[in-house]
N, C-alpha and C positions, 0 to 999 in steps of 0.2 A: 595735460601728459600721453600721448600718446599710446601706446603695449611699442616696448622693443623683441626686434629675436634675433636671439645671440642668431650665432655663426653652428651652433649645435645642434637649433632648434628649441632654444626652453623660450616661450612666452613668458615676457616678466609685467604683471600684476603693478600699475604702474602705481597704487599710493597702496601707505600702508601707517596705522596711524599707531602709533607704540606710547609709551608714555606718557603722564603727563599732562595727555589730550592731544598734540598738540600732532600732524598730520606732515606727513614727510613726501613724497614721491623719490622713488627710484625713478635716475635717471634714465642712467642703465647700467652694460653691464660689462665691463675690461677683461677677456683671456687670456691666458697662456699659451704666446705663436705652435704649441708640443711639449706631450709633454715632458714633468722633471721641467722647465721652464722653474721657476720659482717664480712666477709675472709677479710683485706685485711686492718683490722685500723690503723694496722701502721706495718712500714717491714723493716727493720734495715741488711746491708752487718754480713754480717756471716764472714768474711774471707776463709783460704782454711782448715772446719776441717774432712779431710777421708785421706788426702795425698797424693791428686788426680791432686795436683797443681791448682788446680779453681775450684776458690771463690762459696761458697753454697752462706743462706741464711738462716733468720729468719720472717712470718711471725704471723700482732698476727689476734687470729679475736672473739670480742670481742663478738661477741654472743655466739658461742659456751662456753669461755673459753680455748680458750687455742691458745698456741703458735705455730710453725710446722714449721721445719728445711727442708730446702731443697736443696741437692745437685747439683752445679752447673755437667753437662755431656759433654762434647766434640758432636760436632756437634748437636748438639740439647738440649729444656729445657723437663726438668724431670717435668709433673705436677703432678703427686703425692708424698707427704712428706715419706723424710726415716725419719723423729721423729717426733714425737708431748709430746711439755709440755703439760702435762695437768691439768686443771682450777690452770688460767692464763688469769687476766686479763689487766696487762699494759703491755711496752714491751719497754726499755732502750737500748743505745746504749752508751758504760763506756770508751770507747778506751783500752790500752792492762792494763790492773790496774796491771796485776803481769809482766808485762817486760819479757812472753817466749815468745813473740812475734805471743800471740792467740786471737782475742777481748776478749772480755766479757760481758758480762749483765746483765741488770737488769731488774726482773720479779716480779709485785707481785700477789702473792696470790688470787684462787677466800675469797673473805671473813675476810682476815687480814692485816685491817683497817690503822693498825702500828704498820707495819715489807715492806718494802722491800727485799726480795729477788735476793742473786747474783749466779754468775753463772760461772764459769775459759771459754774461751769459745778454741779456738786450736786442736788444737788434743785432749782433753780428753772431753770437750764436751760432756757432757751428761743429764737427766733429776736429779744430781741427786744435793739439791741446795750448793754450799760451801758454803755460809757463809749469813747473813746476816745484815741487820741493823737499826734499828727498834726506832721507837718516842717516843710521852708521855702517858701512858691511860685514866689521868685525868688533869684537873685544863682546861687550856682558849685553850690552843695549842695538850689538848689528842682530841682523836678520829676518823673521817674521815680526808683527808689530805693531810699525809703527804708520801710523793712522788709524789706528782701530777706534782712540780718541781723536773728537776734528773740527777747530771749530776758529771762526772769525770777528775779528772784531777793532775795534779805532783801541788799543788795550797802550798808548802814550804817542808823541807827537815826532817820535824819532820818520816811520813813517806815513803814509795815506792809510793806514789797517796791518791788522798782524794777523797770522794767521798762527793758534798753534797744534802742535801736533804728537797725542805718550803716547809711550814704552814704553812697559815695564817687564826688565832683563830676566833674563832666563836662565833658573834654578838662584835665581839672586831677590831675596829682599827687597828691593829699591826700584823707582819708576823713574821716565828722565822725559824733562820735557820740553823743545825746543819751541822759540820761538822764532817764527817768518816774516820778517818789516817783508811791504809791498808800497809800490814807492814809482808813482810817473805811471800806469801798463805795466809797470814789473813786480818781475815776479819773483826775490834773493831768491836762487834755489840752495841758501845755506845759511844756519838758521845765527840770529849774531843774539842769544841768549840760550844759555841752558837753565835748567828747577830738573836740581836731581832731588828725591824725598823716600827714607830712606825705609823699612819701614820698626819703629817704631811702638812697643808699650802695648803691640799688638797693631798697633794699626798700619793696614798699610794702604797706597797712592789710588786711588782705580778709577776711576771718569772722570774727566771738565770741560767745558764748559764754559763759553760767553757770553757769560748771559747778560747784557745789556747792559743799560748805564741804572743798574741801584736805587744810586745812593748824590743824583742830577747834576754831577761833575759837569760833565761832558764829553766823561772816555763809562766806554764801556769794560765791564767787566769781568777777571776770572773763577771757577769756581772748583778747585777739584775735591774732591770726596776720598774721607781714611776709614773705606766700614774698614773693618775686626774681627775677633773672635770670641774672644775675654774679658772687652771692655769693653767701653764705650766708644761708637763713633763714632766723626766730627764730618764736616765740609770745611775748607782756612778757604776762604777767599780774599783773592786778589785787588786790592780796588787801585783801577786805571790808569792811568799820571802821567803828568810831564817827560817822567822822567825812572818807565813800571819799575818797580822793582821785581823779589823775589824772596823776599819776608810778608807773606801772609797777616791783615787789616784786619778781620776780619774770623773772629771762630763762630761752628756754627756746633752747638751741643746737639743732643738731642732731651728733646723736654718730657718731665720728669714721668706722664703719662704711659709714652713706650712700654712696651716690656723689653729684659734684658735680654731677649736675645734678636730684639724686632730694637733695640735702643743699640746694641752692637753692631747692626746689618745696617745705622744709622751713615748713606754715607754710600749708598749703590752702587743710585744710579742720577743721574743727576740731568734737567732740562729745564732750556731756556722757554719760554713757554710766553715774551712778548707781555705786553702791556694789557691784560684785565682786569684796571679800576681808570682807563681813562687822565689817571694821573702825569703824564711823558716819562712815569719811572720803569724798570727794566722791571717783572715778577717773572717765579719760578717754581718747579720742583724737585721737593729731594725724595727718594726711593731711602726706605728703609724694608728694603728688598722691595718685596708688591705690597708694603704702607705706604700709596703716598703722601710728605703735608708741606700744605702750600704759600709760599714765600713771596710779602709785597714788596714791590721797595720804597723807600722810605727813606726823607735825612730830615732825621740820624735813620737810621740803618734801624729797625722790627728781628731781633734774632729769635723771637720766637714764634709759632708760624701760625697763619692768620690761623687755620685747621688744619687738620688728618680729612683728605677726603671718605669719604662717604664709603669706600668701595673699593677691593686693593684692585691695582692691573700693573700697566708696565708698558705704555708706552703716552706720551703726552705731547701735543701740539697745539700751541696755537692756531685753535678751528676760524678765522674770522667768527664777523657777528651773521651769526649764522642764524639767532632768532630777530635779529634785524627790530634789537632798542636802543643801538649805539656805538656800544659795546661787546669789543672780544669775548671772545665765547671759548672756553677750555676743556676742550675733545680728546680725551682721554679714550687705550685699546687698551679690552684682561679677551689674550688669547687663552683657553682653557681645553685647546685641543690633548688628549681626543674628545672631551667628554664637551665641547660647548662654547661659543664664545662673546664679546658683548663689548659695543661702542659705545659711550654714556659726554653726553654732551651738560656740561653746567656753565648756565648763563653765567658770565664778567659781569658786575656791575660794585658804582658802589657798596652795597651790602652783598655780597656777593655769600653764597655760601656752601657749607659742604653737602648739600645734599640733593644729587642729579637728581638737572630739568629732565633729560634726553636718555631714552636707552632703546639700542635695539642688541635685538637676542637673535644669537642666529636664530633661531629655534623659529623666527618669525617673518626672515624668508625663505620666501617661496621654493628653492631647494637646499641641501644641506652647502651650508660651507663650513672644509674645515682649514681654521687656523685663522678664519673671522680676530677678526682685532689682534694679530699681530703687527699691523703699520695703521696708521693714519698721517691724515695730512688735510691739515685747512687747505681747498683753491683757488679761491674766492669763484666770481660769477662768470665760469663756462661756458652758460650756455645764453646769457645776454639779456635772462629775465629777471634781474634786478635783483638775486635774490644771494648769499654765499656759497656757496655751496663746498660740498667733504665729502676726503673720502675715506675706505676702508678695503683694510687688504683680508682677505683670509689666504692666505697660506702658506703650506701649515710644515714640518720637516720630513715629509716622507718622499719619498720617491716610488712610483711614478710620478710630481707630481707638478699640472699645468699654473696651475694660480689664480686667483680670480682678484679684481679690482670694484666693488662698488662701489657708486661714486652718487651720491645722497643729493638732491635739494636743497636748498635752507631754504628758514621758512618767510615765506613774502607775507611784503604790513593786510593783506589785500585780502579775502575771503572767502576769492575766491580757488575754486579744489572737482576738480574732475569729477563729476558724481555721485557731485551734490554734495557732496564733506568737505566742512570749515572749518576753520577756529570761529572757536561757540564765546559771546561774550562772557568774562566774568560772573561765573553763579552765586559768589558769595561774598563775602566782604570777610577776614583779618585781621582782628585788631590784636596791639600789644596789652602783653600779659600783663596786670596790674594789680599788686605794686613790684615795681622789677626795676633794678635785688630786689630776692624778698628772704626771707623763715625759715619759717614754714607752713605757710600757704599763697597761691596766684590763681586769675583769676583770666585766664585767657577765651575772650566772647572774640564770637562770629557771629557773619547773619546770611542766610540762604535767603537763593532770590524767589523759587523756588520750593517742593515737595524733592529732600532728597538722600540721597545712600551718604551719610555719612562718615569719615575714618579722622580720625585726630590723638595725633602717636606726637610723641618726645626720643630722642635721639641724642645720644652724647654724644662727647665731637670727636671721637670713634667716627659716628654712623652707623653706632650699632644701636636699635629700637631700643627704650629702656620700658616702656608701660604706657598703651594707648590709655585713654581718654577719651571714649569715646568712639563707634563700630555698633553704629545704626543709621535707619530711618529715620530723615527727623520731618515736619514742616519747616514750611515758610516763617521767616520773620529774624526777631535775636535772641542767639541761643549762650552761654558763658559753663566754658568747663573747667570744674577746679581742679590744680597739682598740686599734693603736698612733699613732692621733693623726694618719694620714696616710690620701688620698681616695677613690676609689674607682680613681684612677690613677695612684696611688703620691705622689704630691705632701706636703708636706711641710704641716696646715693651721696657721693662726697662735694663740697662748692667747685661747685666751677660752670662754666658754659652749658646750655641746650637748647636745643635745639626741637620746637613742632610745627609739626607738619599740619595741616587741615589737607583732607584731600575733601574735594567732590563731586562725585564720579568719577570724571576722569582727568580733573583739574584738580591742582595746588597748586601749596604761595606755604613759603616758613618762613618761619622768627627767629628771634633766637631770644633767649634775660638768661638771667643772673641765678645761681642757688647760692645766698652765702651762710652759713653758717653758724 
């Protein structure tokens, strides 16, 4: 990977070692074309729109009010856009509405508070909209806000696909969700169904997301968050069906281990994240404020979260198979402007856990990146080298802010990395604890192939470290550590699932264990 030189004259060192001992290449950095452009506010994969078999991507710049198309290019990143959609202030990925194999998009035109334009992707993508949907011009649901929540999926057999748009009434405690049909390459601009949700018992109606098929019946499903203030929040799920109705089929309530404040905020954010464990069912993230809970699809669907991720965060997407193991991974952005920012990767898999596998900090980058982590996107293999690449935006909300998009190469199965750096073979083996489940004491066995610095730590399901069992340099060979179910200051912990992680040098592995009192 050669060094890249930005137009601003900043040389980018190509390879950085991040947490877990993995090496990621910074493929390149794309910056906004002017001060105040706020380039990178939203990034979505576009698929292959120019027929070269290499995927492309779209980037929103809210300050300059444009959406840019960047073509992937074999051998490297092209930092110059190939197409610009003028006068755009919003960008949404909608999947394949017209079933032509290309991905389609929603965009808001500047000054059009009551409309969202639809653009068909694939080889026909151009700057002329292919349709639009519109909200109401008067009444309590008229005015700004239409399209604030905007997603699509096959919710019913009424049409080929359906688009869902939500709006909150100005000055009223109610929200309306509009359902638009898409039939034979035509977007019906008038809704065929609406759903009104009033604020009841403190529960408002917040984000909505067509999360995909969570129960394996062939229809996409709709989730609507109902965060609250004085009572627990909830998420209402409307299962897709031949005749889709507006009666919730599943209610998700916050797990009992959330604090009252987080329980009230449960449902404040919703993210569709694709299939992370290869069961052909859709998975999704529910936010309780900035605390994310991951739910796996299932039939029957499990109303308890798989786990709480180990870091607070703001943005969640399917990052593609970043570590080349056959499973899609969860890509997470956490914007802590003006302090710092982060991007995390949680590897998908049958035994996916809540401990992050890769971490990119703003402080690791070659120069200051204000707002780093404000947006994240899985892009696919945009440089044709065999790895699945991803992007992280650094665009703060301050003016004049140009905005930057950091593009990273995914990991390759080979060990060839510039400057002699490589993904080293695993230097240790971590075994399952025994007994498991356990009541009083459990043993965690592991082995080292060489003398190494070792740290063995235990996390609760919220991702907090509760005890460090080993932190020392140890010789090669077999080792064991015992844990008595106590925290680091000797307090007895409650029953539940705990995670133990062994870090050897810059490598690590995690496993789960169950404490039963």
